[in-house]
PLY file of the C-alpha trace (Angstrom):
ply
format ascii 1.0
element vertex 112
property float x
property float y
property float z
element edge 111
property int vertex1
property int vertex2
end_header
82.10 74.63 112.86
79.14 75.68 111.15
77.30 77.36 114.10
80.62 78.74 114.72
80.33 80.58 111.60
76.99 81.28 111.37
77.29 82.84 114.66
80.54 85.06 113.49
79.11 86.45 110.04
75.05 86.54 111.16
74.99 90.27 110.71
77.18 90.78 107.47
75.59 91.08 104.54
78.70 91.00 101.98
82.37 89.31 101.75
83.91 92.11 103.26
81.53 92.59 106.25
82.05 88.66 106.79
85.43 89.20 106.74
85.15 91.88 109.37
83.31 89.75 111.44
86.52 87.21 111.73
88.63 89.78 112.06
86.90 90.59 115.00
86.31 87.97 116.68
89.71 86.85 116.47
90.99 90.79 118.47
88.43 90.66 120.69
89.53 86.62 121.33
92.60 85.31 120.45
95.16 86.42 123.23
98.68 87.92 121.70
101.66 87.52 121.28
100.16 83.61 120.19
102.62 80.99 118.76
101.95 79.13 115.25
103.45 77.79 112.63
104.89 79.56 109.25
105.77 76.23 106.85
106.56 74.83 109.88
108.67 77.78 111.87
107.34 78.65 115.39
106.56 82.24 114.42
104.80 84.50 117.48
100.99 86.77 116.08
101.52 89.31 117.14
98.00 90.97 115.40
95.41 90.55 113.41
94.58 92.55 110.76
93.14 93.70 107.07
94.48 95.17 104.24
91.54 95.49 102.13
91.29 93.10 99.81
89.31 90.76 100.57
91.20 87.92 98.25
93.82 88.42 100.21
91.32 87.74 103.52
93.07 88.25 106.85
96.29 88.35 107.60
98.42 88.57 110.87
101.50 90.18 111.73
104.44 87.58 112.75
107.72 87.83 114.54
110.56 85.76 114.13
113.75 85.93 116.57
114.77 89.79 114.79
112.66 89.92 112.24
108.89 90.86 111.92
106.16 90.54 108.37
102.78 89.84 107.54
101.25 86.93 105.53
97.59 85.69 105.04
96.58 84.06 108.19
94.97 81.45 106.58
98.84 80.00 106.42
99.46 80.16 109.23
98.88 76.84 112.03
98.25 77.34 115.56
97.33 75.06 118.08
94.89 72.95 117.40
93.21 72.43 121.45
93.75 77.05 121.30
91.28 79.27 121.09
93.19 80.71 117.78
93.20 77.15 116.55
89.63 76.78 116.76
89.09 80.02 115.17
91.43 79.66 112.83
89.71 76.45 111.30
86.56 78.20 111.24
88.34 80.31 109.35
89.71 78.00 106.69
86.19 76.65 106.50
84.27 79.73 105.27
87.16 80.29 102.99
87.03 76.90 101.36
90.25 75.69 102.50
90.61 72.45 104.33
90.34 72.96 108.28
93.74 71.73 109.99
92.67 69.45 112.73
91.58 71.74 115.61
88.75 71.02 118.91
86.79 73.83 120.56
88.52 74.25 123.46
86.62 73.22 126.87
86.87 76.05 128.38
85.56 78.99 125.48
82.63 80.56 125.98
82.30 82.26 123.09
79.73 83.59 122.60
78.37 84.23 125.70
0 1
1 2
2 3
3 4
4 5
5 6
6 7
7 8
8 9
9 10
10 11
11 12
12 13
13 14
14 15
15 16
16 17
17 18
18 19
19 20
20 21
21 22
22 23
23 24
24 25
25 26
26 27
27 28
28 29
29 30
30 31
31 32
32 33
33 34
34 35
35 36
36 37
37 38
38 39
39 40
40 41
41 42
42 43
43 44
44 45
45 46
46 47
47 48
48 49
49 50
50 51
51 52
52 53
53 54
54 55
55 56
56 57
57 58
58 59
59 60
60 61
61 62
62 63
63 64
64 65
65 66
66 67
67 68
68 69
69 70
70 71
71 72
72 73
73 74
74 75
75 76
76 77
77 78
78 79
79 80
80 81
81 82
82 83
83 84
84 85
85 86
86 87
87 88
88 89
89 90
90 91
91 92
92 93
93 94
94 95
95 96
96 97
97 98
98 99
99 100
100 101
101 102
102 103
103 104
104 105
105 106
106 107
107 108
108 109
109 110
110 111
């Protein structure tokens, strides 16, 4: 996990650049729409973004039925065997939050 975080933040000089590193890897590596849960409700993640507030961190654009909104990425849960789940565990670890259980997907080759 630490080596993944180091790879994502390698060229970052401050917290904002580290956040942008995480945002870029989510944008590059996670196919959307992606299933996730929020408060045990299944949602569809349609994108990732930064609103410029390092205290809130990254956000995810989500929809559930005919409703859509933006939530803190840290509050979601992804399939623990998915790329999203593995990256999310690294992101939560970087935020000093306990990561949700996750495993590096066997077929994932990033960084190449």
